[in-house]
Each structure stands twice: as structure tokens, then as C-alpha cells.
C-alpha positions in Angstrom: 126.6 116.6 108.1 125.3 114.4 110.8 121.9 113.8 111.5 120.9 112.0 114.8 117.6 111.4 115.9 117.8 111.0 119.8 114.6 109.0 120.7 112.3 110.8 119.5 108.5 109.8 119.6 104.7 110.6 118.8 102.0 109.8 121.0 101.9 107.2 124.4 102.6 104.1 124.9 101.3 102.1 124.1 100.2 102.4 120.8 102.1 105.6 119.7 101.9 106.8 116.7 105.4 106.7 116.4 107.0 104.5 118.6 110.7 106.5 120.1 113.5 105.5 117.7 116.6 106.2 117.1 119.1 106.8 114.3 122.3 108.8 113.1 122.6 109.2 109.5 126.8 110.4 108.2 128.1 110.9 104.8 129.0 107.5 103.6 126.7 106.3 106.6 123.1 106.1 106.0 120.6 106.4 109.2 118.4 103.2 109.5 114.8 103.7 111.6 113.2 100.1 111.6 109.2 101.2 111.7 106.1 99.4 111.3 102.0 100.3 110.5 100.7 102.7 108.1 101.0 106.3 109.6 104.5 105.7 111.6 106.9 105.8 108.5 105.3 109.0 107.9 106.0 110.3 110.6 109.7 109.5 111.0 110.1 111.0 108.0 108.3 113.9 108.5 110.4 114.5 112.3 113.6 113.3 110.4 113.4 115.8 108.3 112.8 118.8 110.2 109.2 119.4 109.4 107.6 118.1 112.6 108.4 118.5 116.2 108.5 115.0 118.4 106.6 114.7 121.5 109.4 113.6 122.8 113.0 113.0 122.0 115.6 115.8 119.7 116.6 116.1 116.1 120.4 117.2 115.8 122.3 118.5 113.2 125.8 118.6 113.5 125.1 118.3 117.5 122.6 121.5 117.6 118.8 121.6 117.7 118.2 123.6 114.2 114.5 122.4 112.5 115.1 125.1 109.9 118.4 123.8 108.9 116.9 120.3 108.4 114.4 121.6 106.4 116.8 123.5 104.1 119.0 120.5 103.6 116.8 117.5 103.8 114.8 116.6 101.3 112.0 114.2 101.6 111.7 111.4 99.2 108.8 109.4 97.8 107.3 110.1 101.3 103.5 109.1 101.2 100.9 111.6 101.2 103.8 114.0 101.7 106.5 113.9 98.7 105.3 111.2 96.4 104.3 111.1 92.9 101.1 110.7 91.1 100.9 106.6 90.3 99.7 107.7 87.1 102.4 110.1 86.3 105.1 108.9 83.5 108.9 109.2 84.1 108.6 111.9 82.0 106.2 114.4 83.7 107.8 113.6 87.0 111.3 115.2 85.1 109.4 117.8 84.0 107.6 118.8 87.6 110.7 118.2 89.6 113.5 120.4 87.3 110.7 123.3 87.4 110.6 123.2 90.9 114.1 123.1 90.9 114.3 126.3 89.4 115.3 124.7 86.2 113.9 125.0 82.9 112.1 121.5 82.1 112.6 121.6 78.3 112.2 118.8 76.5 115.8 118.3 75.4 116.9 119.1 79.3 114.2 116.1 80.5 115.7 113.8 77.7 119.5 115.0 78.9 118.0 113.5 82.4 116.9 110.5 81.1 120.0 109.5 79.5 122.2 110.8 82.1 120.0 108.1 84.8 120.0 105.1 82.1 116.4 105.3 81.8 115.2 107.2 78.6 113.3 103.6 77.6 111.2 104.3 80.8 109.7 108.2 79.6 106.5 107.0 78.6 106.1 104.2 81.4 103.8 105.6 84.4 106.1 105.7 87.8 103.7 102.9 89.4 105.0 100.1 86.6 108.9 100.6 86.7 111.2 98.5 89.2 111.5 100.3 92.5 115.4 100.6 92.1 114.1 102.7 88.9 111.9 105.0 91.2 114.3 105.1 93.7 116.8 106.5 91.9 114.8 108.8 89.5 113.4 110.6 93.0 116.7 110.6 94.5 118.5 112.3 91.8 115.8 114.6 91.3 115.7 115.8 94.9 119.5 116.3 94.7 119.2 118.8 92.2 117.8 121.2 94.4 119.2 124.1 95.7 120.9 123.5 99.3 119.8 119.8 99.3 122.7 117.6 101.0 120.3 115.3 102.6 117.8 112.7 102.1 115.0 111.4 104.0 113.8 107.9 102.1 110.7 106.8 102.9 109.6 103.0 102.8 110.7 102.1 99.1 110.0 98.4 100.3 106.6 99.0 99.5 106.9 99.0 96.3 108.3 95.5 95.8 111.6 94.2 94.5 114.7 92.9 96.7 115.7 95.3 99.1 119.4 94.3 97.6 118.1 96.6 94.3 116.7 99.6 95.8 119.5 99.7 98.7 122.3 99.9 95.8 120.7 103.9 95.0 121.4 104.6 98.8 124.6 102.9 99.1 125.6 105.0 95.5 124.4 108.3 96.8 125.9 107.8 100.3 129.3 106.8 98.7 129.2 110.8 97.0 129.1 112.2 100.5 125.2 112.6 101.0 123.3 112.0 104.1 121.1 109.7 103.4 118.2 108.8 106.5 116.0 105.5 105.0 113.1 104.9 107.1 111.6 101.5 106.2 110.1 98.2 107.9 111.7 96.3 110.2 111.8 93.3 108.1 113.8 95.1 105.1 116.2 96.8 107.7 116.9 93.8 108.7 118.1 93.1 105.7 119.5 96.3 105.0 121.8 96.4 108.3 123.9 93.5 106.7 124.1 95.9 103.5 125.4 98.6 105.4 129.4 97.6 105.6 129.4 97.5 101.5 128.9 101.4 101.8 132.4 102.1 102.9 134.3 99.5 100.3 135.0 102.5 98.5 136.1 106.3 99.1 133.5 108.9 99.4 133.5 111.2 97.4 132.4 114.9 97.3 128.6 116.0 96.1 128.5 116.3 92.7 128.8 120.1 91.7 125.5 121.8 90.5 127.5 125.2 89.1 126.0 125.6 85.6 128.4 124.8 83.3 126.1 125.2 80.2 123.0 126.4 78.6 119.8 126.3 80.9 118.4 123.4 78.6 121.8 121.2 79.0 122.3 118.9 81.8 126.4 117.9 81.7 127.8 114.4 81.5 129.9 112.9 84.6 132.6 110.6 84.0 132.0 109.1 87.0 131.1 105.0 87.8 127.5 106.3 89.7 124.5 107.8 87.3 124.1 111.3 88.8 123.1 114.6 87.7 124.3 117.8 87.2 121.9 120.9 88.0 121.9 124.1 86.5 121.6 127.4 88.5 118.2 128.6 89.4 116.0 129.8 92.4 113.7 127.3 93.9 110.2 129.0 93.3 107.0 126.6 94.4 106.6 123.4 94.7 104.5 121.2 91.6 101.3 120.8 92.4 101.4 116.6 91.5 104.6 116.0 93.2 104.3 117.9 96.4 107.4 118.2 98.6 106.2 119.6 102.1 103.7 118.8 104.7 102.2 121.1 107.6 103.5 120.7 110.6 
């Protein structure tokens, strides 16, 4: 699944809300959108995720304009004001909310299993604003991939939480190696470092995205034997977005 942003922009130069940008993202090859200012990363994410129509340019999914398909297959991750957790939410609260949004039972045992799968059980009661950036990104990315039909991600401005680019980009690399299509919206400074790291994504064979078929009871998440942390979802139907972790924006 390839997503292409072909010279998309919002507003007119000089001072356009979203200057014209282009990017191509495919399994095993993240696309990078480098933008500055407070508003532009959000607008770029909304456009890339099919939630907003650009004034100029096109968003193509496998060569075709299909905003509905983009919305169905791409999740917005940590987009300010749109799809970010409240800073004072604990890690386990976020897991519970996102399991519910993914149509799964947010039982205590299921939450604990998810935290164990990701190796972050010791952060369970920590406010998300206080966890390392790479932990935050992995948590939100993996939870987004539990949603039915999601095989692509639009990750917004992870650099705003601090830490080394190499740390949080390792998460992007891991999911890209699993065949997930990732669009990374980041600052120009961080993008320069990311560009130097893109070749590391292709150093391993791309594997298929994780199987989300239910194999155990609704309170269980199955462990995987792979080397990268990942989650397995229970089968379920998305019902409604949680009030504390907004996932959509009105175009």
C-alpha cells in the first residue's frame, strides 16, 4: 500500500498555512514530510490521513484519489489537538481507552498483557507526559495498529516531546519492517537526521503485518515470538472514539 502526497498545500504563498509538500510512503519505506510552525504539522497530518482536502495537489493511495480509503486504513498518531492523549493520563489509562476504541474488552488482565507485550509495565501508572519519547511513540503506534482495517500510520511531530531522533525513529523503523506504511510529519531539523537513517529500515526483510485474528479469549493478547515488540488484537468492531483520546477531526 503506497500513499503519495503530490504537491499538496493549503493557502497561498507567502505565509501559506501548509506550504506545498510532497512525499511517498510505502511498506518498508517511510515517507517524510518536513514542515515548520505550530499549525503546519497538524494540517499536513490531516491531509495525509484523508481528513482534510488540500487546496492544491493530490493524495493518492496506490495511484488513485480515494479519501475514504485513506481514512479507513490510516490512523493519525499523536497529532496535536486531534489524536493525542491528555498529558496527565497514565499509560494504563491510554491502553484501556484505545482497547475500547479498537472494539476490544479493556479488562485489567488485557491491559496488563498489552503492557507486558510492549515491555513497559513499569510505566503503567506514569503520566504519558513523563515517559521517554520512544516509549510514548511505541505505545501509541502499537495501539493504533489494533484498530480494525488500519495498515498505515501518520505520526505527527514526535520530536516535540524531546529525546534523540534515533530513539523514536527506531520505532518507525520497526513497524515499517513489518510492512506498515508510515508517514512521518516532523520538523526540518529532525527530518535531516531521519533522512540519514532511512537506509537502516531496509536492512532486514520486510515481514507481513501482524495477524489480528482472535486466538484466545477476549481478555488475552497473544505473545509473538518475533524480535520486535508488537501486539495482537482481539477481533472486534470499532464503536466510538474515546472522549479522552480524540482520533478524528472535523474537516
